[in-house]
All heavy atoms as a GROMACS GRO file, in nm:
protein
  642
    1MET      N    1  19.906  11.594  16.410
    1MET     CA    2  19.900  11.702  16.320
    1MET      C    3  19.831  11.678  16.193
    1MET      O    4  19.758  11.753  16.140
    1MET     CB    5  20.038  11.745  16.298
    1MET     CG    6  20.123  11.806  16.418
    1MET     SD    7  20.052  11.959  16.470
    1MET     CE    8  20.119  12.069  16.350
    2LYS      N    9  19.856  11.558  16.130
    2LYS     CA   10  19.796  11.522  16.002
    2LYS      C   11  19.635  11.517  16.018
    2LYS      O   12  19.566  11.570  15.924
    2LYS     CB   13  19.844  11.386  15.963
    2LYS     CG   14  19.828  11.358  15.814
    2LYS     CD   15  19.868  11.224  15.770
    2LYS     CE   16  20.004  11.238  15.713
    2LYS     NZ   17  20.068  11.119  15.654
    3THR      N   18  19.590  11.460  16.130
    3THR     CA   19  19.447  11.453  16.146
    3THR      C   20  19.382  11.581  16.158
    3THR      O   21  19.269  11.604  16.118
    3THR     CB   22  19.425  11.376  16.274
    3THR    OG1   23  19.477  11.248  16.259
    3THR    CG2   24  19.271  11.348  16.299
    4ALA      N   25  19.455  11.677  16.212
    4ALA     CA   26  19.394  11.807  16.232
    4ALA      C   27  19.357  11.881  16.106
    4ALA      O   28  19.271  11.965  16.096
    4ALA     CB   29  19.482  11.906  16.318
    5SER      N   30  19.429  11.855  16.000
    5SER     CA   31  19.403  11.927  15.865
    5SER      C   32  19.409  12.074  15.879
    5SER      O   33  19.331  12.147  15.829
    5SER     CB   34  19.270  11.877  15.809
    5SER     OG   35  19.275  11.735  15.787
    6PHE      N   36  19.518  12.126  15.948
    6PHE     CA   37  19.534  12.273  15.944
    6PHE      C   38  19.566  12.325  15.805
    6PHE      O   39  19.631  12.253  15.733
    6PHE     CB   40  19.660  12.303  16.044
    6PHE     CG   41  19.633  12.270  16.183
    6PHE    CD1   42  19.725  12.198  16.247
    6PHE    CD2   43  19.531  12.318  16.250
    6PHE    CE1   44  19.711  12.163  16.392
    6PHE    CE2   45  19.510  12.297  16.384
    6PHE     CZ   46  19.595  12.224  16.453
    7PRO      N   47  19.524  12.442  15.766
    7PRO     CA   48  19.550  12.497  15.638
    7PRO      C   49  19.692  12.540  15.626
    7PRO      O   50  19.746  12.561  15.503
    7PRO     CB   51  19.453  12.614  15.635
    7PRO     CG   52  19.426  12.655  15.768
    7PRO     CD   53  19.435  12.534  15.856
    8PHE      N   54  19.769  12.558  15.737
    8PHE     CA   55  19.912  12.606  15.738
    8PHE      C   56  19.946  12.563  15.884
    8PHE      O   57  19.875  12.530  15.971
    8PHE     CB   58  19.925  12.741  15.704
    8PHE     CG   59  19.856  12.835  15.774
    8PHE    CD1   60  19.875  12.870  15.903
    8PHE    CD2   61  19.734  12.887  15.706
    8PHE    CE1   62  19.793  12.962  15.975
    8PHE    CE2   63  19.646  12.978  15.782
    8PHE     CZ   64  19.687  13.017  15.918
    9LYS      N   65  20.093  12.578  15.906
    9LYS     CA   66  20.136  12.553  16.044
    9LYS      C   67  20.194  12.682  16.095
    9LYS      O   68  20.299  12.734  16.042
    9LYS     CB   69  20.248  12.442  16.034
    9LYS     CG   70  20.307  12.412  16.164
    9LYS     CD   71  20.412  12.312  16.172
    9LYS     CE   72  20.471  12.291  16.305
    9LYS     NZ   73  20.591  12.208  16.303
   10LYS      N   74  20.126  12.730  16.195
   10LYS     CA   75  20.170  12.855  16.251
   10LYS      C   76  20.148  12.845  16.404
   10LYS      O   77  20.046  12.813  16.457
   10LYS     CB   78  20.078  12.979  16.214
   10LYS     CG   79  20.107  13.026  16.073
   10LYS     CD   80  20.222  13.129  16.061
   10LYS     CE   81  20.221  13.182  15.925
   10LYS     NZ   82  20.317  13.294  15.918
   11THR      N   83  20.253  12.863  16.476
   11THR     CA   84  20.250  12.851  16.630
   11THR      C   85  20.206  12.991  16.694
   11THR      O   86  20.228  13.087  16.630
   11THR     CB   87  20.385  12.806  16.687
   11THR    OG1   88  20.479  12.895  16.662
   11THR    CG2   89  20.422  12.672  16.621
   12LEU      N   90  20.179  12.978  16.814
   12LEU     CA   91  20.143  13.097  16.892
   12LEU      C   92  20.282  13.188  16.903
   12LEU      O   93  20.264  13.318  16.911
   12LEU     CB   94  20.090  13.073  17.030
   12LEU     CG   95  19.956  13.004  17.027
   12LEU    CD1   96  19.908  12.976  17.169
   12LEU    CD2   97  19.846  13.096  16.959
   13ASP      N   98  20.385  13.126  16.912
   13ASP     CA   99  20.510  13.202  16.917
   13ASP      C  100  20.540  13.286  16.792
   13ASP      O  101  20.613  13.378  16.799
   13ASP     CB  102  20.632  13.103  16.940
   13ASP     CG  103  20.628  13.042  17.076
   13ASP    OD1  104  20.583  13.096  17.170
   13ASP    OD2  105  20.693  12.928  17.087
   14GLU      N  106  20.478  13.242  16.683
   14GLU     CA  107  20.493  13.321  16.554
   14GLU      C  108  20.397  13.430  16.535
   14GLU      O  109  20.398  13.497  16.437
   14GLU     CB  110  20.486  13.221  16.433
   14GLU     CG  111  20.590  13.121  16.433
   14GLU     CD  112  20.553  13.005  16.324
   14GLU    OE1  113  20.490  12.926  16.347
   14GLU    OE2  114  20.622  13.030  16.213
   15PHE      N  115  20.304  13.445  16.630
   15PHE     CA  116  20.194  13.554  16.618
   15PHE      C  117  20.260  13.694  16.626
   15PHE      O  118  20.336  13.713  16.710
   15PHE     CB  119  20.097  13.535  16.725
   15PHE     CG  120  19.966  13.618  16.719
   15PHE    CD1  121  19.893  13.595  16.607
   15PHE    CD2  122  19.959  13.729  16.788
   15PHE    CE1  123  19.777  13.678  16.590
   15PHE    CE2  124  19.844  13.817  16.770
   15PHE     CZ  125  19.756  13.794  16.682
   16ASP      N  126  20.224  13.775  16.537
   16ASP     CA  127  20.270  13.901  16.539
   16ASP      C  128  20.180  14.001  16.604
   16ASP      O  129  20.069  14.038  16.552
   16ASP     CB  130  20.289  13.954  16.379
   16ASP     CG  131  20.349  14.093  16.367
   16ASP    OD1  132  20.382  14.153  16.467
   16ASP    OD2  133  20.362  14.138  16.258
   17PHE      N  134  20.216  14.038  16.722
   17PHE     CA  135  20.124  14.130  16.809
   17PHE      C  136  20.138  14.269  16.762
   17PHE      O  137  20.063  14.353  16.811
   17PHE     CB  138  20.181  14.116  16.951
   17PHE     CG  139  20.127  13.997  17.018
   17PHE    CD1  140  20.218  13.877  17.033
   17PHE    CD2  141  19.996  13.975  17.063
   17PHE    CE1  142  20.175  13.757  17.102
   17PHE    CE2  143  19.962  13.860  17.134
   17PHE     CZ  144  20.045  13.746  17.142
   18SER      N  145  20.229  14.304  16.671
   18SER     CA  146  20.228  14.439  16.612
   18SER      C  147  20.115  14.476  16.523
   18SER      O  148  20.104  14.588  16.494
   18SER     CB  149  20.358  14.464  16.555
   18SER     OG  150  20.378  14.393  16.428
   19LEU      N  151  20.032  14.375  16.482
   19LEU     CA  152  19.938  14.393  16.382
   19LEU      C  153  19.808  14.439  16.452
   19LEU      O  154  19.699  14.395  16.426
   19LEU     CB  155  19.909  14.271  16.304
   19LEU     CG  156  20.024  14.220  16.220
   19LEU    CD1  157  19.994  14.091  16.161
   19LEU    CD2  158  20.047  14.330  16.107
   20GLY      N  159  19.813  14.536  16.545
   20GLY     CA  160  19.698  14.581  16.620
   20GLY      C  161  19.640  14.492  16.714
   20GLY      O  162  19.531  14.506  16.764
   21GLN      N  163  19.730  14.400  16.767
   21GLN     CA  164  19.686  14.286  16.859
   21GLN      C  165  19.750  14.304  16.987
   21GLN      O  166  19.738  14.209  17.066
   21GLN     CB  167  19.700  14.142  16.793
   21GLN     CG  168  19.636  14.127  16.659
   21GLN     CD  169  19.491  14.142  16.665
   21GLN    OE1  170  19.427  14.112  16.768
   21GLN    NE2  171  19.423  14.178  16.557
   22ARG      N  172  19.827  14.406  17.007
   22ARG     CA  173  19.895  14.431  17.139
   22ARG      C  174  19.824  14.391  17.258
   22ARG      O  175  19.859  14.334  17.352
   22ARG     CB  176  19.974  14.552  17.152
   22ARG     CG  177  20.085  14.570  17.068
   22ARG     CD  178  20.159  14.702  17.075
   22ARG     NE  179  20.131  14.775  16.960
   22ARG     CZ  180  20.223  14.812  16.884
   22ARG    NH1  181  20.344  14.793  16.906
   22ARG    NH2  182  20.200  14.881  16.760
   23GLY      N  183  19.699  14.453  17.267
   23GLY     CA  184  19.612  14.442  17.381
   23GLY      C  185  19.567  14.293  17.404
   23GLY      O  186  19.504  14.267  17.507
   24LYS      N  187  19.575  14.215  17.301
   24LYS     CA  188  19.524  14.081  17.315
   24LYS      C  189  19.622  13.984  17.369
   24LYS      O  190  19.584  13.865  17.383
   24LYS     CB  191  19.485  14.039  17.173
   24LYS     CG  192  19.385  14.137  17.110
   24LYS     CD  193  19.256  14.073  17.091
   24LYS     CE  194  19.170  14.144  16.997
   24LYS     NZ  195  19.095  14.256  17.028
   25ARG      N  196  19.749  14.020  17.400
   25ARG     CA  197  19.855  13.936  17.433
   25ARG      C  198  19.819  13.849  17.558
   25ARG      O  199  19.832  13.731  17.576
   25ARG     CB  200  19.982  14.003  17.468
   25ARG     CG  201  20.096  13.901  17.500
   25ARG     CD  202  20.233  13.984  17.530
   25ARG     NE  203  20.263  14.065  17.418
   25ARG     CZ  204  20.360  14.019  17.321
   25ARG    NH1  205  20.411  13.914  17.331
   25ARG    NH2  206  20.396  14.116  17.226
   26GLN      N  207  19.746  13.925  17.669
   26GLN     CA  208  19.705  13.852  17.784
   26GLN      C  209  19.591  13.752  17.758
   26GLN      O  210  19.594  13.636  17.811
   26GLN     CB  211  19.656  13.954  17.888
   26GLN     CG  212  19.624  13.893  18.016
   26GLN     CD  213  19.576  13.996  18.125
   26GLN    OE1  214  19.594  14.126  18.098
   26GLN    NE2  215  19.523  13.949  18.232
   27VAL      N  216  19.504  13.786  17.669
   27VAL     CA  217  19.388  13.697  17.638
   27VAL      C  218  19.444  13.574  17.565
   27VAL      O  219  19.404  13.461  17.596
   27VAL     CB  220  19.292  13.764  17.553
   27VAL    CG1  221  19.188  13.675  17.496
   27VAL    CG2  222  19.225  13.882  17.622
   28ILE      N  223  19.532  13.592  17.475
   28ILE     CA  224  19.597  13.482  17.397
   28ILE      C  225  19.671  13.390  17.495
   28ILE      O  226  19.670  13.269  17.470
   28ILE     CB  227  19.674  13.535  17.281
   28ILE    CG1  228  19.583  13.603  17.173
   28ILE    CG2  229  19.754  13.421  17.214
   28ILE    CD1  230  19.643  13.686  17.071
   29THR      N  231  19.756  13.453  17.579
   29THR     CA  232  19.825  13.372  17.676
   29THR      C  233  19.740  13.293  17.760
   29THR      O  234  19.755  13.176  17.786
   29THR     CB  235  19.928  13.479  17.763
   29THR    OG1  236  20.006  13.545  17.678
   29THR    CG2  237  20.001  13.397  17.867
   30GLU      N  238  19.626  13.352  17.810
   30GLU     CA  239  19.530  13.279  17.886
   30GLU      C  240  19.475  13.155  17.801
   30GLU      O  241  19.451  13.044  17.856
   30GLU     CB  242  19.418  13.368  17.923
   30GLU     CG  243  19.317  13.299  18.009
   30GLU     CD  244  19.212  13.390  18.071
   30GLU    OE1  245  19.244  13.519  18.104
   30GLU    OE2  246  19.089  13.363  18.065
   31LEU      N  247  19.436  13.181  17.670
   31LEU     CA  248  19.381  13.073  17.592
   31LEU      C  249  19.486  12.964  17.568
   31LEU      O  250  19.441  12.847  17.556
   31LEU     CB  251  19.340  13.138  17.454
   31LEU     CG  252  19.219  13.219  17.451
   31LEU    CD1  253  19.201  13.285  17.314
   31LEU    CD2  254  19.098  13.154  17.483
   32ALA      N  255  19.613  12.999  17.572
   32ALA     CA  256  19.718  12.903  17.552
   32ALA      C  257  19.709  12.796  17.662
   32ALA      O  258  19.771  12.690  17.646
   32ALA     CB  259  19.854  12.963  17.526
   33GLY      N  260  19.660  12.830  17.773
   33GLY     CA  261  19.648  12.747  17.882
   33GLY      C  262  19.541  12.630  17.851
   33GLY      O  263  19.534  12.538  17.932
   34LEU      N  264  19.462  12.650  17.758
   34LEU     CA  265  19.364  12.554  17.703
   34LEU      C  266  19.260  12.508  17.801
   34LEU      O  267  19.181  12.416  17.783
   34LEU     CB  268  19.447  12.417  17.668
   34LEU     CG  269  19.560  12.435  17.563
   34LEU    CD1  270  19.623  12.295  17.541
   34LEU    CD2  271  19.516  12.486  17.440
   35GLY      N  272  19.224  12.602  17.890
   35GLY     CA  273  19.115  12.581  17.989
   35GLY      C  274  18.973  12.579  17.925
   35GLY      O  275  18.889  12.513  17.954
   36PHE      N  276  18.974  12.646  17.796
   36PHE     CA  277  18.847  12.652  17.722
   36PHE      C  278  18.812  12.515  17.665
   36PHE      O  279  18.696  12.484  17.644
   36PHE     CB  280  18.854  12.754  17.606
   36PHE     CG  281  18.954  12.713  17.501
   36PHE    CD1  282  18.917  12.654  17.395
   36PHE    CD2  283  19.083  12.748  17.515
   36PHE    CE1  284  19.006  12.610  17.291
   36PHE    CE2  285  19.186  12.712  17.421
   36PHE     CZ  286  19.142  12.646  17.308
   37ILE      N  287  18.910  12.421  17.652
   37ILE     CA  288  18.873  12.284  17.604
   37ILE      C  289  18.797  12.216  17.708
   37ILE      O  290  18.684  12.149  17.660
   37ILE     CB  291  19.003  12.213  17.568
   37ILE    CG1  292  19.075  12.280  17.457
   37ILE    CG2  293  18.969  12.065  17.536
   37ILE    CD1  294  19.212  12.212  17.423
   38HIS      N  295  18.825  12.215  17.824
   38HIS     CA  296  18.753  12.134  17.929
   38HIS      C  297  18.631  12.206  17.963
   38HIS      O  298  18.532  12.140  18.014
   38HIS     CB  299  18.840  12.124  18.042
   38HIS     CG  300  18.973  12.042  18.025
   38HIS    ND1  301  18.970  11.911  17.991
   38HIS    CD2  302  19.092  12.088  18.014
   38HIS    CE1  303  19.091  11.881  17.965
   38HIS    NE2  304  19.177  11.988  17.976
   39ALA      N  305  18.622  12.337  17.940
   39ALA     CA  306  18.504  12.414  17.974
   39ALA      C  307  18.407  12.409  17.851
   39ALA      O  308  18.297  12.457  17.863
   39ALA     CB  309  18.531  12.562  18.003
   40ALA      N  310  18.443  12.352  17.742
   40ALA     CA  311  18.368  12.348  17.615
   40ALA      C  312  18.316  12.485  17.570
   40ALA      O  313  18.198  12.504  17.542
   40ALA     CB  314  18.249  12.247  17.628
   41THR      N  315  18.403  12.582  17.574
   41THR     CA  316  18.369  12.715  17.557
   41THR      C  317  18.397  12.758  17.405
   41THR      O  318  18.508  12.720  17.348
   41THR     CB  319  18.447  12.811  17.643
   41THR    OG1  320  18.433  12.773  17.779
   41THR    CG2  321  18.414  12.967  17.613
   42ASN      N  322  18.308  12.829  17.340
   42ASN     CA  323  18.329  12.878  17.200
   42ASN      C  324  18.426  13.003  17.226
   42ASN      O  325  18.377  13.114  17.272
   42ASN     CB  326  18.202  12.924  17.145
   42ASN     CG  327  18.219  12.981  17.007
   42ASN    OD1  328  18.325  13.020  16.963
   42ASN    ND2  329  18.105  13.002  16.937
   43VAL      N  330  18.541  12.991  17.176
   43VAL     CA  331  18.646  13.099  17.202
   43VAL      C  332  18.619  13.212  17.105
   43VAL      O  333  18.634  13.327  17.148
   43VAL     CB  334  18.786  13.038  17.176
   43VAL    CG1  335  18.883  13.144  17.190
   43VAL    CG2  336  18.810  12.932  17.284
   44TRP      N  337  18.581  13.181  16.987
   44TRP     CA  338  18.586  13.299  16.883
   44TRP      C  339  18.448  13.366  16.868
   44TRP      O  340  18.431  13.479  16.854
   44TRP     CB  341  18.631  13.255  16.755
   44TRP     CG  342  18.762  13.196  16.760
   44TRP    CD1  343  18.805  13.080  16.713
   44TRP    CD2  344  18.883  13.256  16.816
   44TRP    NE1  345  18.935  13.051  16.741
   44TRP    CE2  346  18.988  13.172  16.805
   44TRP    CE3  347  18.896  13.379  16.875
   44TRP    CZ2  348  19.116  13.197  16.844
   44TRP    CZ3  349  19.032  13.406  16.915
   44TRP    CH2  350  19.128  13.318  16.904
   45GLY      N  351  18.337  13.298  16.869
   45GLY     CA  352  18.208  13.351  16.849
   45GLY      C  353  18.210  13.449  16.725
   45GLY      O  354  18.243  13.401  16.609
   46ARG      N  355  18.174  13.566  16.737
   46ARG     CA  356  18.168  13.664  16.627
   46ARG      C  357  18.286  13.754  16.626
   46ARG      O  358  18.280  13.868  16.564
   46ARG     CB  359  18.042  13.729  16.622
   46ARG     CG  360  17.914  13.647  16.591
   46ARG     CD  361  17.796  13.725  16.584
   46ARG     NE  362  17.681  13.643  16.574
   46ARG     CZ  363  17.596  13.662  16.476
   46ARG    NH1  364  17.606  13.751  16.379
   46ARG    NH2  365  17.494  13.574  16.475
   47SER      N  366  18.392  13.724  16.694
   47SER     CA  367  18.515  13.812  16.702
   47SER      C  368  18.560  13.850  16.554
   47SER      O  369  18.547  13.761  16.468
   47SER     CB  370  18.623  13.740  16.773
   47SER     OG  371  18.589  13.704  16.900
   48ARG      N  372  18.590  13.978  16.544
   48ARG     CA  373  18.645  14.021  16.416
   48ARG      C  374  18.785  14.079  16.425
   48ARG      O  375  18.806  14.138  16.536
   48ARG     CB  376  18.552  14.125  16.351
   48ARG     CG  377  18.417  14.066  16.320
   48ARG     CD  378  18.323  14.176  16.272
   48ARG     NE  379  18.182  14.119  16.256
   48ARG     CZ  380  18.117  14.131  16.153
   48ARG    NH1  381  18.158  14.195  16.040
   48ARG    NH2  382  17.998  14.068  16.138
   49GLY      N  383  18.857  14.072  16.340
   49GLY     CA  384  18.992  14.138  16.338
   49GLY      C  385  19.096  14.075  16.433
   49GLY      O  386  19.167  14.147  16.492
   50VAL      N  387  19.073  13.945  16.459
   50VAL     CA  388  19.164  13.887  16.558
   50VAL      C  389  19.251  13.778  16.504
   50VAL      O  390  19.313  13.708  16.576
   50VAL     CB  391  19.075  13.814  16.670
   50VAL    CG1  392  19.152  13.785  16.796
   50VAL    CG2  393  18.946  13.893  16.706
   51THR      N  394  19.260  13.780  16.370
   51THR     CA  395  19.337  13.679  16.300
   51THR      C  396  19.308  13.535  16.355
   51THR      O  397  19.397  13.466  16.401
   51THR     CB  398  19.494  13.708  16.294
   51THR    OG1  399  19.545  13.710  16.441
   51THR    CG2  400  19.518  13.837  16.223
   52LYS      N  401  19.177  13.511  16.346
   52LYS     CA  402  19.133  13.385  16.417
   52LYS      C  403  19.190  13.260  16.348
   52LYS      O  404  19.224  13.169  16.431
   52LYS     CB  405  18.986  13.373  16.396
   52LYS     CG  406  18.900  13.482  16.477
   52LYS     CD  407  18.754  13.468  16.464
   52LYS     CE  408  18.709  13.488  16.322
   52LYS     NZ  409  18.696  13.633  16.278
   53THR      N  410  19.227  13.266  16.233
   53THR     CA  411  19.284  13.138  16.177
   53THR      C  412  19.422  13.101  16.222
   53THR      O  413  19.447  12.998  16.271
   53THR     CB  414  19.288  13.141  16.016
   53THR    OG1  415  19.149  13.163  15.964
   53THR    CG2  416  19.327  13.016  15.956
   54HIS      N  417  19.507  13.201  16.224
   54HIS     CA  418  19.648  13.192  16.286
   54HIS      C  419  19.625  13.130  16.430
   54HIS      O  420  19.695  13.047  16.468
   54HIS     CB  421  19.726  13.306  16.273
   54HIS     CG  422  19.859  13.294  16.324
   54HIS    ND1  423  19.958  13.382  16.297
   54HIS    CD2  424  19.915  13.203  16.418
   54HIS    CE1  425  20.077  13.341  16.358
   54HIS    NE2  426  20.043  13.236  16.421
   55LEU      N  427  19.554  13.206  16.505
   55LEU     CA  428  19.539  13.170  16.647
   55LEU      C  429  19.474  13.030  16.662
   55LEU      O  430  19.510  12.962  16.750
   55LEU     CB  431  19.460  13.287  16.724
   55LEU     CG  432  19.532  13.417  16.731
   55LEU    CD1  433  19.438  13.512  16.798
   55LEU    CD2  434  19.662  13.405  16.812
   56SER      N  435  19.370  12.997  16.579
   56SER     CA  436  19.312  12.881  16.595
   56SER      C  437  19.413  12.766  16.564
   56SER      O  438  19.415  12.665  16.641
   56SER     CB  439  19.196  12.860  16.492
   56SER     OG  440  19.092  12.955  16.528
   57VAL      N  441  19.495  12.787  16.466
   57VAL     CA  442  19.596  12.686  16.434
   57VAL      C  443  19.693  12.675  16.553
   57VAL      O  444  19.733  12.562  16.587
   57VAL     CB  445  19.669  12.713  16.295
   57VAL    CG1  446  19.782  12.626  16.274
   57VAL    CG2  447  19.561  12.702  16.185
   58GLY      N  448  19.736  12.788  16.590
   58GLY     CA  449  19.830  12.796  16.708
   58GLY      C  450  19.786  12.722  16.830
   58GLY      O  451  19.853  12.647  16.899
   59LEU      N  452  19.659  12.747  16.864
   59LEU     CA  453  19.596  12.691  16.981
   59LEU      C  454  19.573  12.542  16.951
   59LEU      O  455  19.594  12.458  17.052
   59LEU     CB  456  19.466  12.751  17.008
   59LEU     CG  457  19.465  12.896  17.066
   59LEU    CD1  458  19.338  12.959  17.078
   59LEU    CD2  459  19.536  12.893  17.212
   60GLY      N  460  19.548  12.499  16.830
   60GLY     CA  461  19.538  12.362  16.793
   60GLY      C  462  19.659  12.289  16.816
   60GLY      O  463  19.664  12.178  16.871
   61ILE      N  464  19.778  12.357  16.777
   61ILE     CA  465  19.901  12.283  16.795
   61ILE      C  466  19.929  12.266  16.936
   61ILE      O  467  19.986  12.166  16.985
   61ILE     CB  468  20.016  12.369  16.724
   61ILE    CG1  469  19.997  12.354  16.566
   61ILE    CG2  470  20.156  12.322  16.770
   61ILE    CD1  471  20.084  12.448  16.480
   62GLU      N  472  19.904  12.372  17.024
   62GLU     CA  473  19.928  12.371  17.167
   62GLU      C  474  19.831  12.251  17.223
   62GLU      O  475  19.887  12.178  17.311
   62GLU     CB  476  19.878  12.497  17.229
   62GLU     CG  477  19.982  12.614  17.207
   62GLU     CD  478  20.113  12.600  17.274
   62GLU    OE1  479  20.113  12.552  17.386
   62GLU    OE2  480  20.201  12.630  17.216
   63ALA      N  481  19.722  12.241  17.174
   63ALA     CA  482  19.628  12.130  17.223
   63ALA      C  483  19.688  11.988  17.191
   63ALA      O  484  19.681  11.898  17.270
   63ALA     CB  485  19.495  12.151  17.167
   64ILE      N  486  19.737  11.978  17.071
   64ILE     CA  487  19.805  11.852  17.022
   64ILE      C  488  19.916  11.810  17.115
   64ILE      O  489  19.929  11.707  17.162
   64ILE     CB  490  19.835  11.856  16.880
   64ILE    CG1  491  19.709  11.859  16.797
   64ILE    CG2  492  19.923  11.736  16.841
   64ILE    CD1  493  19.733  11.894  16.643
   65VAL      N  494  19.995  11.920  17.138
   65VAL     CA  495  20.109  11.898  17.219
   65VAL      C  496  20.069  11.857  17.362
   65VAL      O  497  20.128  11.774  17.437
   65VAL     CB  498  20.204  12.029  17.231
   65VAL    CG1  499  20.303  12.011  17.344
   65VAL    CG2  500  20.269  12.047  17.096
   66GLY      N  501  19.956  11.904  17.411
   66GLY     CA  502  19.900  11.875  17.531
   66GLY      C  503  19.816  11.744  17.543
   66GLY      O  504  19.751  11.704  17.646
   67GLY      N  505  19.825  11.674  17.434
   67GLY     CA  506  19.762  11.536  17.422
   67GLY      C  507  19.615  11.524  17.383
   67GLY      O  508  19.557  11.428  17.390
   68ASN      N  509  19.568  11.635  17.314
   68ASN     CA  510  19.432  11.638  17.275
   68ASN      C  511  19.429  11.608  17.123
   68ASN      O  512  19.521  11.626  17.044
   68ASN     CB  513  19.379  11.779  17.291
   68ASN     CG  514  19.368  11.810  17.436
   68ASN    OD1  515  19.271  11.767  17.504
   68ASN    ND2  516  19.463  11.888  17.487
   69VAL      N  517  19.318  11.566  17.080
   69VAL     CA  518  19.296  11.539  16.940
   69VAL      C  519  19.221  11.668  16.885
   69VAL      O  520  19.125  11.714  16.939
   69VAL     CB  521  19.201  11.414  16.912
   69VAL    CG1  522  19.170  11.395  16.764
   69VAL    CG2  523  19.270  11.285  16.965
   70VAL      N  524  19.269  11.709  16.762
   70VAL     CA  525  19.223  11.838  16.714
   70VAL      C  526  19.191  11.811  16.567
   70VAL      O  527  19.248  11.747  16.493
   70VAL     CB  528  19.336  11.942  16.712
   70VAL    CG1  529  19.299  12.058  16.643
   70VAL    CG2  530  19.370  11.966  16.859
   71TYR      N  531  19.071  11.877  16.532
   71TYR     CA  532  19.020  11.885  16.396
   71TYR      C  533  18.995  12.022  16.366
   71TYR      O  534  18.917  12.097  16.430
   71TYR     CB  535  18.889  11.802  16.375
   71TYR     CG  536  18.897  11.654  16.408
   71TYR    CD1  537  18.870  11.606  16.540
   71TYR    CD2  538  18.951  11.558  16.325
   71TYR    CE1  539  18.884  11.471  16.574
   71TYR    CE2  540  18.978  11.430  16.361
   71TYR     CZ  541  18.934  11.388  16.473
   71TYR     OH  542  18.947  11.252  16.510
   72PHE      N  543  19.049  12.076  16.258
   72PHE     CA  544  19.042  12.210  16.210
   72PHE      C  545  18.921  12.227  16.125
   72PHE      O  546  18.900  12.143  16.032
   72PHE     CB  547  19.166  12.265  16.140
   72PHE     CG  548  19.149  12.401  16.095
   72PHE    CD1  549  19.192  12.516  16.188
   72PHE    CD2  550  19.115  12.442  15.970
   72PHE    CE1  551  19.176  12.642  16.136
   72PHE    CE2  552  19.090  12.567  15.934
   72PHE     CZ  553  19.130  12.673  16.013
   73THR      N  554  18.843  12.329  16.145
   73THR     CA  555  18.735  12.367  16.052
   73THR      C  556  18.710  12.518  16.060
   73THR      O  557  18.776  12.577  16.134
   73THR     CB  558  18.604  12.283  16.086
   73THR    OG1  559  18.521  12.311  15.971
   73THR    CG2  560  18.543  12.338  16.213
   74THR      N  561  18.625  12.569  15.985
   74THR     CA  562  18.598  12.709  15.986
   74THR      C  563  18.454  12.736  16.043
   74THR      O  564  18.373  12.637  16.043
   74THR     CB  565  18.607  12.772  15.834
   74THR    OG1  566  18.499  12.708  15.753
   74THR    CG2  567  18.735  12.749  15.788
   75MET      N  568  18.422  12.849  16.079
   75MET     CA  569  18.290  12.882  16.141
   75MET      C  570  18.182  12.860  16.029
   75MET      O  571  18.075  12.826  16.048
   75MET     CB  572  18.291  13.025  16.197
   75MET     CG  573  18.383  13.046  16.316
   75MET     SD  574  18.330  12.960  16.452
   75MET     CE  575  18.204  13.065  16.523
   76ALA      N  576  18.229  12.896  15.909
   76ALA     CA  577  18.134  12.886  15.789
   76ALA      C  578  18.095  12.742  15.774
   76ALA      O  579  17.978  12.719  15.748
   76ALA     CB  580  18.201  12.949  15.668
   77LYS      N  581  18.191  12.653  15.784
   77LYS     CA  582  18.163  12.518  15.765
   77LYS      C  583  18.076  12.454  15.869
   77LYS      O  584  17.995  12.358  15.860
   77LYS     CB  585  18.286  12.430  15.754
   77LYS     CG  586  18.350  12.455  15.612
   77LYS     CD  587  18.481  12.360  15.606
   77LYS     CE  588  18.555  12.401  15.484
   77LYS     NZ  589  18.675  12.311  15.481
   78MET      N  590  18.078  12.504  15.996
   78MET     CA  591  18.003  12.468  16.100
   78MET      C  592  17.866  12.520  16.110
   78MET      O  593  17.778  12.469  16.176
   78MET     CB  594  18.077  12.521  16.244
   78MET     CG  595  18.211  12.451  16.255
   78MET     SD  596  18.303  12.503  16.407
   78MET     CE  597  18.190  12.478  16.536
   79GLY      N  598  17.836  12.633  16.036
   79GLY     CA  599  17.710  12.687  16.025
   79GLY      C  600  17.697  12.807  16.116
   79GLY      O  601  17.766  12.824  16.207
   80THR      N  602  17.586  12.874  16.092
   80THR     CA  603  17.576  13.009  16.163
   80THR      C  604  17.524  12.990  16.308
   80THR      O  605  17.546  13.076  16.398
   80THR     CB  606  17.465  13.098  16.090
   80THR    OG1  607  17.344  13.022  16.086
   80THR    CG2  608  17.511  13.143  15.957
   81ASN      N  609  17.469  12.881  16.343
   81ASN     CA  610  17.438  12.858  16.485
   81ASN      C  611  17.560  12.859  16.579
   81ASN      O  612  17.531  12.888  16.696
   81ASN     CB  613  17.365  12.726  16.502
   81ASN     CG  614  17.226  12.722  16.429
   81ASN    OD1  615  17.170  12.835  16.412
   81ASN    ND2  616  17.183  12.606  16.393
   82TRP      N  617  17.674  12.825  16.533
   82TRP     CA  618  17.790  12.821  16.620
   82TRP      C  619  17.853  12.967  16.640
   82TRP      O  620  17.920  12.991  16.726
   82TRP     CB  621  17.901  12.734  16.560
   82TRP     CG  622  17.866  12.584  16.578
   82TRP    CD1  623  17.790  12.510  16.497
   82TRP    CD2  624  17.896  12.515  16.699
   82TRP    NE1  625  17.783  12.383  16.553
   82TRP    CE2  626  17.840  12.391  16.675
   82TRP    CE3  627  17.967  12.527  16.811
   82TRP    CZ2  628  17.845  12.285  16.768
   82TRP    CZ3  629  17.978  12.434  16.902
   82TRP    CH2  630  17.923  12.312  16.876
   83ALA      N  631  17.820  13.062  16.547
   83ALA     CA  632  17.886  13.191  16.557
   83ALA      C  633  17.794  13.287  16.639
   83ALA      O  634  17.754  13.391  16.600
   83ALA     CB  635  17.894  13.246  16.415
   84VAL      N  636  17.772  13.245  16.763
   84VAL     CA  637  17.685  13.334  16.852
   84VAL      C  638  17.774  13.382  16.957
   84VAL      O  639  17.870  13.336  17.003
   84VAL     CB  640  17.578  13.243  16.920
   84VAL    CG1  641  17.502  13.314  17.022
   84VAL    CG2  642  17.488  13.174  16.826
   0.00000   0.00000   0.00000
């Protein structure tokens, strides 16, 4: 957890689906399976209004629990080429 450098600690269980995200529950549940890690898939791209930071931290925590090494960063720090 220390290596990940999360800006805060929020799990997926703490995600508030009442904030206009009700339709995203199935997608988030699927992401929690962490299949995107092995597929090396960009999960967020240019998604807007998805509370990406909370979900990124929550998925990162799930990944750590699953035995993965996680480093938190932002799309801005990665550069615009990643936001496709």
